[in-house]
C-alpha positions in Angstrom: -21.0 38.8 -53.5 -21.4 41.4 -50.2 -25.0 41.3 -48.8 -27.8 43.4 -50.5 -25.2 43.4 -54.2 -26.8 43.2 -58.0 -25.7 40.9 -60.0 -26.2 39.4 -63.9 -27.8 36.1 -63.0 -26.1 33.0 -63.9 -26.9 29.6 -64.3 -25.3 26.1 -63.1 -25.7 23.2 -65.2 -24.9 20.0 -64.7 -25.5 18.0 -67.6 -25.3 13.6 -67.9 -22.7 13.5 -64.8 -21.2 10.1 -63.9 -19.2 8.9 -61.3 -17.5 5.1 -60.8 -15.3 3.5 -58.6 -14.8 0.3 -59.9 -16.8 -0.2 -62.0 -19.5 0.6 -59.4 -21.6 4.2 -60.9 -22.5 5.8 -57.5 -23.7 9.0 -59.7 -25.8 7.5 -63.0 -26.2 10.6 -65.6 -27.9 13.1 -62.8 -28.6 16.5 -65.0 -29.9 19.5 -63.4 -29.5 23.6 -63.7 -30.0 26.3 -61.2 -29.5 29.7 -61.2 -28.7 32.6 -59.4 -31.8 33.4 -56.7 -33.2 30.0 -56.7 -33.1 27.0 -53.9 -32.7 23.9 -55.4 -33.2 20.6 -53.0 -31.3 17.6 -53.8 -33.0 14.3 -51.9 -32.7 10.5 -51.8 -32.1 7.8 -49.3 -28.4 7.1 -47.6 -26.2 5.9 -50.5 -28.5 7.1 -53.2 -25.0 9.5 -53.9 -25.5 12.9 -52.6 -22.8 13.9 -51.6 -20.6 12.3 -54.2 -22.4 14.4 -56.7 -21.5 17.3 -54.6 -18.1 16.1 -54.6 -17.7 16.0 -58.2 -19.4 19.4 -58.7 -17.1 21.1 -56.6 -14.0 19.4 -57.9 -13.4 17.4 -55.1 -13.9 13.9 -57.0 -13.4 14.2 -60.9 -16.2 13.0 -63.2 -16.0 9.6 -65.3 -18.2 11.5 -67.8 -20.5 14.4 -67.9 -19.8 17.9 -67.3 -20.3 20.7 -65.1 -20.6 24.6 -66.5 -20.9 28.2 -64.9 -22.7 30.4 -67.4 -22.1 28.4 -70.2 -17.6 27.7 -69.0 -16.7 24.2 -68.4 -15.7 23.6 -64.7 -15.6 20.6 -64.6 -12.4 18.3 -65.1 -11.0 21.8 -63.3 -8.8 21.7 -59.5 -11.4 22.2 -56.4 -9.7 26.0 -55.9 -10.5 26.6 -59.8 -14.0 25.7 -59.3 -14.0 27.3 -56.5 -12.7 30.6 -58.0 -15.0 29.8 -60.6 -18.5 30.7 -58.4 -18.9 27.6 -56.7 -18.8 27.6 -52.6 -19.9 24.2 -50.5 -20.2 23.0 -46.7 -19.2 19.6 -45.6 -21.3 16.9 -43.5 -18.5 17.2 -40.9 -17.9 20.6 -39.7 -14.6 21.5 -41.0 -14.0 24.8 -39.5 -9.9 26.0 -37.9 -11.2 25.3 -34.0 -8.6 27.3 -32.7 -9.2 30.1 -35.3 -11.5 32.7 -33.5 -14.8 33.0 -35.6 -14.2 36.4 -37.7 -10.6 34.5 -38.3 -12.6 31.5 -40.0 -14.3 33.7 -42.5 -11.8 35.9 -42.9 -9.3 32.4 -43.9 -12.3 31.9 -46.5 -12.1 35.3 -47.8 -8.3 35.5 -48.5 -8.2 32.1 -50.1 -10.2 34.2 -53.2 -7.3 36.3 -53.0 -8.7 39.7 -50.7 -7.1 41.8 -49.1 -6.6 41.4 -45.6 -8.3 44.4 -45.2 -11.5 43.6 -47.6 -11.3 40.4 -45.8 -12.2 41.7 -41.8 -15.1 43.5 -43.7 -16.4 40.9 -45.6 -15.9 38.4 -42.2 -17.3 41.4 -40.3 -20.9 41.9 -43.0 -21.2 38.3 -42.8 -20.8 37.7 -39.2 -23.4 40.0 -38.8 -25.8 39.7 -41.3 -26.2 36.5 -40.0 -25.8 36.9 -36.7 -22.2 35.7 -35.2 -21.4 38.8 -34.2 -21.2 38.0 -31.0 -19.1 35.4 -31.0 -16.3 37.3 -33.7 -13.9 37.1 -30.8 -14.4 33.8 -29.3 -12.7 30.4 -30.4 -14.7 28.4 -33.6 -14.6 25.3 -31.3 -15.6 26.7 -28.6 -19.4 28.3 -29.7 -22.8 26.4 -29.9 -22.6 23.6 -32.4 -26.3 25.6 -34.1 -23.8 28.2 -34.4 -20.7 26.5 -35.8 -22.9 25.7 -39.2 -24.0 28.8 -39.7 -20.0 29.4 -39.2 -19.7 27.2 -42.7 -21.9 28.7 -44.3 -20.3 31.9 -43.7 -17.2 31.0 -44.7 -18.8 29.8 -48.1 -20.1 33.1 -48.9 -16.9 35.1 -47.7 -15.8 33.3 -51.5 -18.0 35.3 -52.9 -19.9 32.4 -54.7 -22.3 32.3 -57.2 -23.4 29.1 -56.1 -23.8 27.0 -53.1 -24.4 23.7 -51.9 -24.7 22.9 -48.0 -24.4 19.2 -47.1 -26.6 18.3 -44.8 -26.2 22.0 -43.0 -29.6 21.2 -40.1 -27.6 17.9 -38.9 -27.6 17.6 -35.2 -30.3 20.3 -35.2 -32.8 20.3 -32.5 -37.0 21.3 -34.7 -36.5 24.9 -33.4 -32.8 25.7 -34.5 -34.0 23.5 -37.7 -37.3 26.2 -38.1 -34.4 29.4 -37.7 -32.1 27.4 -40.6 -34.9 27.5 -43.0 -36.3 31.5 -42.4 -32.5 32.0 -42.8 -31.4 30.3 -45.7 -34.5 31.4 -47.9 -33.3 34.4 -47.7 -30.3 34.2 -48.8 -30.3 33.3 -52.9 -31.7 37.3 -52.2 -30.3 38.6 -50.2 -26.4 37.4 -52.0 -27.7 37.0 -55.2 -26.5 32.9 -54.8 -28.1 30.0 -56.0 -28.5 27.6 -53.8 -28.3 23.4 -53.6 -29.3 21.7 -50.3 -28.7 18.4 -49.7 -31.0 17.2 -47.0 -32.7 14.2 -45.1 -34.1 16.5 -43.2 -38.0 16.6 -45.0 -40.1 18.8 -43.3 -37.4 21.2 -43.9 -36.9 20.6 -47.0 -40.4 20.8 -48.1 -40.8 24.3 -46.6 -37.7 26.0 -47.8 -37.8 24.1 -51.7 -39.7 25.3 -54.4 -38.1 22.7 -56.6 -36.4 18.8 -55.6 -34.5 16.6 -57.2 -34.3 13.3 -56.5 -31.7 10.9 -56.7 -31.7 6.6 -55.9 -29.2 4.5 -56.5 -26.9 7.4 -58.8 -29.8 7.7 -60.6 -32.4 10.2 -61.1 -36.1 9.3 -60.0 -37.8 12.4 -60.4 -37.8 16.4 -60.5 -40.4 18.8 -59.6 -42.4 20.7 -56.4 -43.1 19.1 -53.2 -46.5 18.1 -54.0 -45.1 16.7 -56.8 -42.1 14.7 -55.6 -44.8 13.5 -52.9 -47.2 11.8 -55.1 -44.2 10.1 -56.7 -44.8 6.8 -56.7 -41.0 6.2 -57.3 -40.3 8.6 -54.4 -42.7 7.1 -52.0 -41.0 3.5 -52.9 -37.3 4.9 -52.9 -38.1 6.0 -48.8 -40.1 4.1 -47.6 -39.5 0.4 -49.6 -42.4 -1.5 -52.2 -45.2 -3.1 -50.7 -45.8 -5.3 -52.8 
């Protein structure tokens, strides 16, 4: 969606989602909902199933059981490109840019892949690069821009798909504290600016506590709790999952 555009509210519903590998449940009966305009944080220790959950929701992996719906329309069981066209976009832990294309071309490709004309793709790319502060790098090869800007470029590509929901998988990875603060400020404005729901997966607890009004906590593939940052900080199961039992 273009910056500043408005649209009816949408809802992403993940219901009783499970994913098993050779009998091991990497995602075990996880449910949550997100509406456009909201930010939900997904947190948990390493190996808790966060990225696997995102891979299933976005169609990179098939669910073992459970469902995903956008506005009541089932997206689980569809190919990843069809999930994307249904309104779910994502970034990756490991940056996956076309390093030999320019910054603008990277965003154009994402827009064209959604069926936009080349002319519209150029317009969308220019608007997004200006919005995310990447305009000065428009003609630079993606592999040559600073790491923090490569992270922003991945976000621009996701937004170029004009989604209703965007999953950001560790967007602060590799950033210093100043860059992380800048990212927090940027992310806070995205839901209202673009009319999207934002789901953020991140280990930077300082960022997550400042960014997310609501946190969903996983451990060993299961949901521990969901609540405000204050509620999550006070939850003994969360403390044990992150710090280990004192017993």
